C-alpha positions in Angstrom: 202.5 66.6 121.4 205.1 66.8 118.9 208.3 65.2 118.5 211.4 66.1 117.1 213.3 63.6 114.8 217.1 64.2 114.5 219.1 62.7 111.3 222.9 62.5 110.7 225.0 61.9 107.6 228.4 60.3 107.1 230.0 63.4 107.2 228.3 65.1 110.2 225.7 67.1 108.6 222.4 66.7 110.4 219.0 67.8 110.0 216.0 67.8 112.1 212.4 67.2 111.5 209.1 67.9 113.6 206.3 65.6 113.4 203.9 68.7 113.8 203.6 69.4 110.3 206.5 67.1 109.0 208.4 70.4 109.3 212.0 70.7 108.9 213.5 72.6 111.8 217.3 72.2 111.3 219.7 71.7 108.8 223.6 71.9 109.7 226.7 71.8 107.7 229.8 72.0 109.1 228.7 72.9 112.8 226.5 76.2 111.2 222.8 76.3 111.0 221.3 77.0 107.5 217.6 76.9 108.5 215.6 79.8 110.0 215.4 79.7 113.8 211.7 80.2 114.0 211.8 83.2 116.0 208.6 84.1 117.1 209.5 88.0 116.7 209.8 87.8 112.9 208.3 84.4 111.9 207.4 81.5 114.2 208.0 78.8 111.5 211.2 77.1 109.7 210.1 75.2 106.5 206.4 74.7 106.6 204.7 72.4 104.0 201.6 73.9 102.3 198.9 71.3 101.5 196.1 71.2 100.2 195.9 74.6 99.1 199.0 77.1 98.5 198.2 80.8 99.8 194.8 82.3 100.3 191.5 81.3 99.4 188.9 83.8 98.4 186.4 84.5 101.3 188.6 82.3 103.6 186.6 78.9 102.5 186.9 76.6 99.5 183.7 75.6 97.7 183.2 71.9 96.9 180.1 71.2 95.2 177.4 73.2 97.0 179.2 73.4 100.4 181.5 75.6 101.5 184.6 74.7 103.6 186.7 77.0 105.9 190.4 77.0 104.4 193.0 78.9 106.3 196.1 80.5 104.7 198.2 77.6 102.9 196.0 75.0 104.2 195.9 72.8 107.1 199.0 70.4 106.9 201.4 72.6 108.3 199.4 72.5 111.8 198.6 68.7 112.2 200.3 65.9 113.5 202.2 63.3 111.1 202.9 59.9 111.8 206.2 58.3 111.5 206.0 55.4 109.2 210.2 54.8 108.3 213.1 56.2 110.1 217.0 55.5 110.2 219.6 57.0 111.1 219.8 59.4 108.0 216.2 59.2 107.0 212.4 59.6 108.1 209.2 59.2 106.5 206.3 61.2 107.9 202.5 60.5 107.0 199.3 62.5 107.0 195.9 60.9 106.2 192.5 62.4 106.0 190.3 62.3 109.1 187.4 64.1 110.8 189.6 66.9 111.5 190.6 67.7 107.7 187.7 66.5 106.2 185.9 69.6 108.3 187.8 71.9 105.5 188.5 69.6 102.6 186.1 66.4 102.0 188.4 64.3 100.4 190.4 61.1 101.2 194.1 61.2 100.8 197.5 60.2 102.0 200.5 62.9 102.1 204.0 61.4 102.5 207.0 63.6 103.2 210.5 61.5 103.0 213.5 63.2 104.3 217.4 61.9 104.0 220.2 64.1 104.9 223.2 63.6 103.2 227.0 65.4 103.1 226.1 69.1 103.1 222.5 68.3 101.7 218.9 67.4 102.5 216.6 65.8 100.2 212.9 66.0 100.5 210.3 63.7 98.6 206.7 64.2 98.6 204.1 61.8 97.7 200.4 62.7 97.2 197.9 59.6 96.9 194.4 59.7 95.9 192.8 57.0 98.3 189.4 58.2 97.4 186.8 57.1 94.5 186.5 61.0 93.2 189.2 63.3 91.7 191.5 64.7 94.4 192.0 68.4 93.8 195.3 69.5 95.5 198.1 71.7 95.9 201.4 71.3 97.4 204.1 73.9 98.4 207.1 74.0 100.2 208.1 77.2 102.2 211.7 77.0 103.9 213.4 80.3 105.4 217.1 80.6 105.6 219.2 83.2 107.9 220.2 86.1 106.1 222.8 86.7 106.1 224.3 83.3 106.6 227.8 83.5 105.4 229.2 86.9 106.2 228.1 90.2 104.8 225.3 91.9 106.0 221.4 92.3 104.6 222.3 95.8 102.8 222.3 96.0 99.2 226.2 96.1 99.0 226.2 92.9 101.6 226.8 90.3 98.9 223.4 88.5 98.7 221.4 87.8 95.6 219.1 84.8 94.4 220.3 83.4 91.1 217.8 81.5 88.8 218.8 78.4 86.6 217.1 80.8 83.7 216.2 84.3 83.3 212.8 84.6 84.4 209.9 87.2 83.4 210.5 90.2 85.7 207.0 90.8 86.6 204.8 89.2 89.7 201.2 89.8 90.7 200.5 92.3 93.1 199.1 91.0 96.3 196.2 92.3 97.8 194.3 92.2 100.8 193.9 88.9 102.7 197.0 87.6 100.6 194.6 87.2 97.1 196.6 87.9 93.8 195.7 90.8 91.8 195.9 91.1 88.2 197.9 94.2 88.3 201.5 93.3 88.0 204.8 94.6 90.1 208.4 94.9 88.7 210.9 92.3 90.1 214.3 94.1 90.1 216.1 91.3 88.4 219.0 91.3 86.3 219.1 88.6 83.7 218.6 85.6 86.0 219.9 87.3 89.1 218.0 89.1 92.0 220.1 91.3 94.0 218.8 91.2 97.5 218.0 94.6 99.5 215.4 94.2 102.2 213.7 97.4 100.7 212.8 95.7 97.8 210.5 93.5 99.7 206.9 95.2 100.3 205.5 91.5 99.5 206.5 88.5 98.3 207.5 88.2 94.7 205.4 85.1 93.0 206.9 83.8 89.7 204.1 81.9 88.2 205.1 79.1 85.3 208.8 79.7 86.2 211.2 78.3 83.7 214.1 77.5 86.4 214.1 74.3 88.5 217.1 75.5 90.5 217.3 78.7 92.9 220.6 79.3 94.6 220.6 81.8 97.7 224.2 83.2 97.1 226.3 84.6 99.8 229.7 86.0 99.9 231.6 83.0 100.3 229.0 80.2 100.3 225.6 79.5 98.3 222.4 77.6 99.4 221.1 75.6 96.2 217.6 74.6 96.0 216.7 72.1 93.2 212.8 71.4 92.7 211.3 68.8 90.9 207.5 69.1 89.4 207.2 72.7 91.2 206.4 75.1 88.4 205.6 78.2 90.8 208.5 80.1 92.7 208.3 82.9 95.4 210.9 84.9 97.2 209.8 86.6 100.4 211.0 88.1 103.4 209.9 91.1 106.1 212.0 94.2 105.5 213.6 93.9 109.1 213.4 90.2 109.4 217.0 88.5 109.2 215.9 85.8 106.9 214.9 84.9 103.3 212.4 82.5 102.3 212.6 80.7 98.5 209.4 78.8 97.8 208.1 76.4 95.6 204.6 75.4 95.0 202.5 73.7 92.4 199.7 75.9 93.0 199.2 79.5 94.5 196.5 81.9 96.1 193.3 82.6 94.7 193.0 85.6 92.3 190.7 88.3 94.2 187.9 87.8 91.7 187.8 84.0 91.9 184.7 82.6 93.2 184.5 79.0 91.7 184.7 75.6 92.7 187.9 74.2 94.4 188.3 71.9 91.0 188.3 75.1 89.0 191.3 77.0 91.1 194.0 78.2 89.1 197.0 75.8 89.2 194.8 73.4 91.5 196.1 69.6 90.6 193.5 66.8 89.9 194.7 63.2 91.0 192.9 60.2 89.6 191.6 57.9 92.3 194.2 55.2 93.3 196.8 57.7 91.6 199.8 59.2 93.1 202.0 62.2 92.3 205.6 63.0 93.4 207.5 66.3 93.8 210.8 66.7 95.4 213.1 69.4 96.9 217.3 69.1 97.1 218.9 71.3 99.4 222.8 71.6 99.0 225.3 74.1 100.8 228.0 75.0 98.1 231.3 76.6 99.1 
């Protein structure tokens, strides 16, 4: 059973997280909601965490040594209960550790902490991955928030006044996404102008995956307000929606889906991190509403 944890900042900004997946489910500034509602007609999530893999795994499994383990899209953390380890009026820390349910898919010892703090017009999220075992830990972590589109007047139409603005100009090509969500070596163009992606639902037949991005900040710019997303140690970015869905997802990842031709060990998966025993890695996301 999941529990909703509500947080409040000094200016009245609020946020809420669910113990189910440690998922942020609300972020309200000035009485307005800036996280996607989770309407199941379009997408039944709000802002899930992706762990211990990001994206699809070839064959629906990962290989560790001589054994295969079933692994669903984006891993399992988003569907498991987290424990509350610290809580105050404006902050909470949630924790997932390995156990029989995780080891059926991922035979490693780990601790995953998600710490959230709401602040005036913002929400800070800090992630810690700790290897509590005695062998190297192969992992990937990702954040997959969605935001209402439109959120500040205008519309989703090409001339509706919305764009994604990157910190730096990015290479305007992305891998094509093949059957089952696996990445293909062929590329698709991203219709960017410099560091700006003008938004139009018609351009989204699949996600735009920007591998090894230069930017550490994305801005979802509307006609009179902007959602700014700053990211620490997330080298891969993605932009995704469905053509008829009133949301836009800005994603940041340490890893990504398997290439369609991959058949190796999880430790060899492209972009998968390796964490030594007793070591910890830290990643962060900072959401700010700018007006």
